[in-house]
C-alpha positions as CSV (number, residue, x, y, z in Angstrom):
1,M,-225.3,13.7,28.7
2,A,-222.5,12.3,30.7
3,A,-221.6,9.4,28.0
4,K,-221.6,12.2,24.9
5,T,-219.3,14.5,26.9
6,S,-216.8,11.1,27.7
7,V,-216.2,10.5,24.2
8,K,-214.7,13.9,23.5
9,P,-211.7,13.4,25.8
10,L,-211.2,10.0,24.2
11,L,-211.3,11.4,20.8
12,A,-208.8,14.1,21.8
13,G,-206.6,11.4,23.2
14,V,-206.5,9.2,20.2
15,L,-205.6,12.2,17.9
16,T,-203.2,13.4,19.8
17,F,-201.4,10.0,20.0
18,L,-201.7,9.5,16.0
19,I,-200.3,13.2,15.6
20,L,-197.2,12.4,18.3
21,E,-196.6,8.8,16.4
22,A,-196.4,10.8,13.2
23,V,-193.6,13.0,14.6
24,A,-191.6,10.6,16.3
25,L,-191.8,8.4,12.6
26,M,-190.6,11.9,10.8
27,L,-187.6,12.3,13.4
28,M,-186.5,8.9,13.2
29,A,-186.3,8.9,9.2
30,N,-184.3,12.3,9.3
31,D,-182.0,11.1,12.2
32,S,-181.3,7.1,10.5
33,I,-181.5,6.4,6.5
34,V,-181.9,3.0,7.4
35,Q,-184.9,4.0,9.7
36,K,-186.1,6.2,6.6
37,I,-185.7,3.2,4.0
38,R,-187.5,1.1,6.7
39,I,-190.6,3.5,7.2
40,E,-190.8,4.4,3.1
41,G,-190.8,0.6,2.5
42,A,-194.0,0.4,4.8
43,V,-195.7,3.6,3.4
44,A,-195.1,2.0,0.0
45,Y,-196.8,-1.4,1.4
46,L,-199.3,0.0,2.8
47,G,-200.1,2.4,-0.1
48,E,-200.2,-0.8,-2.6
49,K,-202.6,-2.5,-0.1
50,L,-204.9,0.4,-0.1
51,Y,-204.6,0.6,-4.0
52,N,-205.5,-2.6,-4.6
53,F,-208.3,-2.8,-1.8
54,R,-209.9,0.0,-3.9
55,S,-209.5,-1.4,-6.8
56,G,-211.3,-4.6,-5.6
57,I,-214.2,-2.9,-4.5
58,T,-214.6,-0.6,-7.7
59,Y,-214.2,-4.0,-10.1
60,Y,-217.2,-5.4,-7.4
61,F,-219.2,-2.4,-8.1
62,S,-218.6,-2.5,-12.1
63,L,-219.4,-6.4,-12.2
64,R,-223.3,-5.4,-13.0
65,E,-222.6,-3.3,-15.7
66,I,-220.0,-5.9,-17.1
67,N,-222.7,-8.6,-16.6
68,D,-225.5,-6.7,-18.2
69,Q,-222.8,-6.4,-21.2
70,L,-222.1,-10.0,-21.6
71,S,-225.6,-11.0,-21.4
72,K,-226.5,-8.4,-24.2
73,E,-223.9,-9.8,-26.3
74,N,-224.9,-13.3,-25.8
75,T,-228.4,-12.4,-27.0
76,R,-227.1,-10.6,-30.3
77,L,-224.9,-13.9,-31.1
78,L,-228.0,-16.1,-30.7
79,N,-230.0,-13.8,-33.0
80,Q,-227.2,-13.7,-35.6
81,L,-226.6,-17.9,-35.2
82,S,-230.7,-18.0,-35.8
83,Y,-230.5,-15.5,-38.7
84,Y,-227.5,-17.1,-40.7
85,R,-229.1,-21.1,-39.7
86,T,-232.4,-19.6,-41.3
87,L,-229.9,-18.5,-44.4
88,T,-228.6,-21.9,-44.6
89,E,-231.9,-23.7,-44.5
90,N,-232.9,-21.3,-47.4
91,R,-230.1,-20.9,-49.3
92,D,-231.5,-22.3,-52.5
93,S,-234.3,-19.1,-52.0
94,A,-234.1,-15.2,-53.1
95,F,-233.9,-14.6,-49.5
96,V,-230.0,-15.6,-49.4
97,H,-229.0,-12.8,-51.7
98,R,-230.9,-9.9,-49.6
99,D,-228.5,-7.1,-47.9
100,D,-227.6,-7.4,-44.5
101,S,-226.5,-3.6,-44.3
102,S,-229.5,-3.0,-41.8
103,G,-228.4,-5.4,-39.3
104,R,-231.1,-7.8,-39.9
105,A,-228.5,-10.5,-38.2
106,E,-228.3,-9.1,-34.8
107,K,-232.0,-8.6,-34.5
108,G,-232.6,-12.2,-35.9
109,E,-235.0,-10.9,-38.4
110,N,-236.6,-13.2,-41.0
111,S,-235.3,-16.0,-38.9
112,D,-238.1,-18.8,-36.9
113,F,-236.7,-17.7,-33.6
114,Y,-235.3,-14.6,-31.8
115,Y,-234.3,-13.9,-28.4
116,I,-234.6,-11.3,-25.8
117,P,-232.4,-11.0,-22.7
118,A,-233.8,-10.9,-19.3
119,K,-232.5,-10.6,-15.5
120,I,-233.4,-13.0,-13.1
121,V,-234.7,-11.8,-9.9
122,G,-236.1,-14.5,-8.1
123,M,-235.6,-18.1,-7.9
124,S,-235.7,-21.4,-6.0
125,T,-233.6,-24.5,-6.6
126,N,-234.4,-26.6,-3.2
127,R,-237.4,-27.8,-4.3
128,L,-239.8,-30.2,-6.0
129,H,-241.6,-27.5,-8.3
130,N,-238.8,-24.8,-8.5
131,Y,-239.4,-21.5,-10.4
132,L,-237.6,-18.3,-11.9
133,I,-238.8,-14.9,-12.0
134,I,-237.5,-12.8,-14.5
135,N,-237.5,-8.6,-14.9
136,K,-239.5,-8.9,-18.4
137,G,-242.7,-9.1,-18.8
138,S,-245.8,-8.4,-21.6
139,K,-244.4,-4.9,-22.0
140,D,-241.3,-6.5,-23.5
141,G,-243.1,-8.8,-25.6
142,I,-243.4,-11.8,-23.5
143,K,-246.3,-14.6,-23.8
144,E,-246.9,-17.9,-21.5
145,D,-245.4,-21.0,-23.2
146,M,-242.0,-19.3,-24.4
147,G,-238.6,-21.0,-23.9
148,V,-236.6,-19.5,-21.4
149,I,-232.5,-20.7,-22.2
150,S,-229.1,-19.7,-20.5
151,S,-225.5,-19.8,-21.8
152,E,-225.4,-23.3,-20.3
153,G,-228.8,-25.0,-22.0
154,V,-232.3,-24.5,-20.8
155,A,-233.7,-22.8,-18.1
156,G,-237.5,-23.7,-18.1
157,V,-240.7,-22.2,-19.6
158,I,-242.7,-19.3,-18.8
159,R,-246.2,-20.1,-17.5
160,S,-247.7,-16.6,-16.3
161,V,-246.7,-12.9,-17.3
162,S,-247.6,-9.7,-15.9
163,D,-246.3,-6.2,-17.2
164,N,-242.9,-6.0,-16.2
165,Y,-242.3,-9.6,-15.0
166,A,-242.8,-13.3,-15.8
167,Y,-243.3,-16.4,-13.8
168,V,-240.7,-19.4,-15.1
169,I,-241.1,-22.9,-14.7
170,S,-237.8,-24.1,-13.9
171,L,-236.3,-27.1,-15.6
172,L,-235.6,-28.2,-12.1
173,N,-239.2,-29.0,-11.6
174,V,-241.1,-32.7,-11.5
175,S,-243.6,-31.2,-13.7
176,Q,-241.7,-30.0,-16.5
177,A,-240.3,-31.8,-19.5
178,V,-238.1,-31.0,-22.9
179,S,-238.1,-32.6,-26.0
180,A,-234.2,-33.8,-26.1
181,K,-232.0,-36.0,-28.5
182,I,-228.9,-38.0,-28.5
183,V,-226.9,-35.9,-31.0
184,S,-224.7,-38.6,-32.1
185,S,-227.8,-40.9,-33.2
186,G,-230.9,-38.2,-33.4
187,A,-233.0,-40.5,-31.0
188,Y,-235.2,-38.1,-29.2
189,G,-237.4,-38.3,-26.1
190,P,-238.5,-36.2,-23.2
191,L,-235.6,-35.1,-20.7
192,T,-237.5,-34.4,-16.8
193,W,-235.6,-33.9,-13.7
194,D,-236.1,-36.7,-10.7
195,G,-236.4,-34.2,-7.5
196,R,-232.9,-35.2,-6.7
197,S,-229.6,-33.5,-7.7
198,A,-229.8,-30.2,-9.3
199,Q,-227.4,-30.8,-11.5
200,T,-228.7,-34.2,-13.4
201,A,-231.8,-35.0,-15.3
202,I,-233.0,-38.3,-16.8
203,L,-233.5,-38.8,-20.5
204,S,-236.3,-41.7,-21.5
205,E,-238.1,-43.5,-24.1
206,I,-234.8,-44.1,-26.3
207,P,-235.2,-47.4,-27.8
208,Q,-232.9,-50.1,-26.7
209,H,-231.4,-50.6,-29.9
210,I,-230.3,-47.3,-29.8
211,P,-226.5,-47.1,-29.0
212,V,-226.0,-45.2,-25.6
213,M,-222.2,-43.8,-25.1
214,T,-221.2,-42.4,-21.9
215,G,-220.2,-38.8,-22.5
216,D,-222.2,-38.1,-25.5
217,T,-224.2,-34.9,-26.1
218,V,-227.6,-34.5,-25.2
219,A,-229.3,-31.5,-26.9
220,T,-232.7,-29.8,-27.8
221,S,-234.5,-31.8,-30.6
222,G,-236.1,-28.8,-32.0
223,L,-239.7,-31.0,-32.4
224,S,-241.7,-28.6,-30.2
225,T,-242.4,-25.0,-30.3
226,I,-240.9,-23.8,-27.6
227,F,-236.8,-24.6,-28.3
228,P,-235.1,-24.4,-30.9
229,P,-233.3,-27.5,-32.2
230,D,-229.1,-28.2,-30.7
231,I,-229.3,-26.3,-27.6
232,P,-226.8,-28.2,-25.6
233,L,-228.2,-29.5,-22.3
234,G,-225.6,-31.8,-20.9
235,R,-223.5,-35.4,-21.4
236,I,-224.6,-38.6,-20.2
237,R,-223.4,-40.4,-17.2
238,K,-224.9,-43.4,-17.4
239,S,-228.1,-45.6,-18.5
240,K,-229.8,-48.6,-17.9
241,I,-232.4,-50.7,-20.0
242,V,-236.0,-50.3,-18.3
243,M,-239.1,-52.7,-19.0
244,G,-237.0,-54.4,-21.3
245,S,-237.0,-51.9,-24.3
246,H,-236.0,-48.6,-23.4
247,H,-233.1,-46.6,-22.2
248,Q,-233.4,-44.8,-19.2
249,I,-230.0,-42.3,-19.3
250,E,-228.8,-39.8,-16.5
251,V,-227.8,-36.8,-18.3
252,R,-224.8,-34.3,-16.4
253,L,-226.6,-30.6,-17.0
254,F,-224.5,-27.9,-18.4
255,Q,-226.1,-25.5,-16.6
256,D,-225.5,-24.9,-13.1
257,F,-228.8,-23.3,-11.7
258,R,-226.9,-22.0,-8.2
259,T,-225.1,-19.9,-10.5
260,L,-227.7,-18.5,-13.0
261,H,-228.1,-14.9,-13.6
262,F,-228.9,-13.9,-17.0
263,V,-231.2,-15.7,-19.2
264,N,-232.8,-15.4,-22.9
265,V,-236.5,-15.5,-23.7
266,V,-236.6,-17.9,-26.8
267,V,-239.5,-16.3,-29.2
268,N,-240.8,-18.6,-32.2
269,R,-242.5,-16.2,-34.9
270,N,-244.4,-19.5,-36.1
271,K,-245.7,-21.0,-32.6
272,E,-249.3,-19.7,-33.2
273,E,-249.7,-20.8,-36.4
274,L,-247.6,-24.1,-35.5
275,D,-249.8,-24.6,-32.1
276,K,-253.6,-23.9,-34.0
277,L,-252.6,-26.3,-37.0
278,T,-251.8,-29.2,-33.9
279,Q,-254.7,-28.4,-31.8
280,E,-257.0,-28.8,-35.1
281,Y,-255.8,-32.7,-35.5
282,E,-256.0,-33.4,-32.0
283,K,-259.4,-32.5,-31.7
């Protein structure tokens, strides 16, 4: 009780001091033009700082909404790209002449691939077997073995799904491999992470006679049912010949996983049919 009682006089003293200080400033301002100008300048300066601080706080709390909007816009553009790529591949068919007034392009309709936006709600980057958790699950049409991409490349492959979430094996996982190609030559092989730097991966099984140049772009090959072709992955940093016959190529990844927040799940409309056909011939 004594502690609570002693606080009241202290607050009263501080309030009295502030009131007297304000009165003194007003008297000084009225007494001298120079002092008035100085005080008004100080008040304006403090007002500007307060406004900037408030604007910064408002912008910070609006970033979530801004990022969500950008993610949705990115997904819309990906679906449009997939739609028009299919149009180009089928340009000699009647499909080209269909009306697009219903917005099929934005939904990726009639294309092999379309995309579902998702947000990362959990992840790791400092292990040998890293993972992502996204906020989309079976209720959103997500299934196992679907690819996950970002605006800068491949993020991983879905391993398991619940109603509202999905567990993704990250590209930064020593057990994960992506079929990739050198864009300039079309030569392809598996891209894997060696467990070292989060910024590099290794492209292997490229025959020795294939020219490899530093700075060449590496992208998805499209030779799997998980990822479409030509998703940029990174650039070649260096290479060496292993076992006297193949290149082992170090690739600098475009995606920095430490800044990854939003992704898109890749849906291949033909995946089940293609997988079934492959499994039949592998028996």
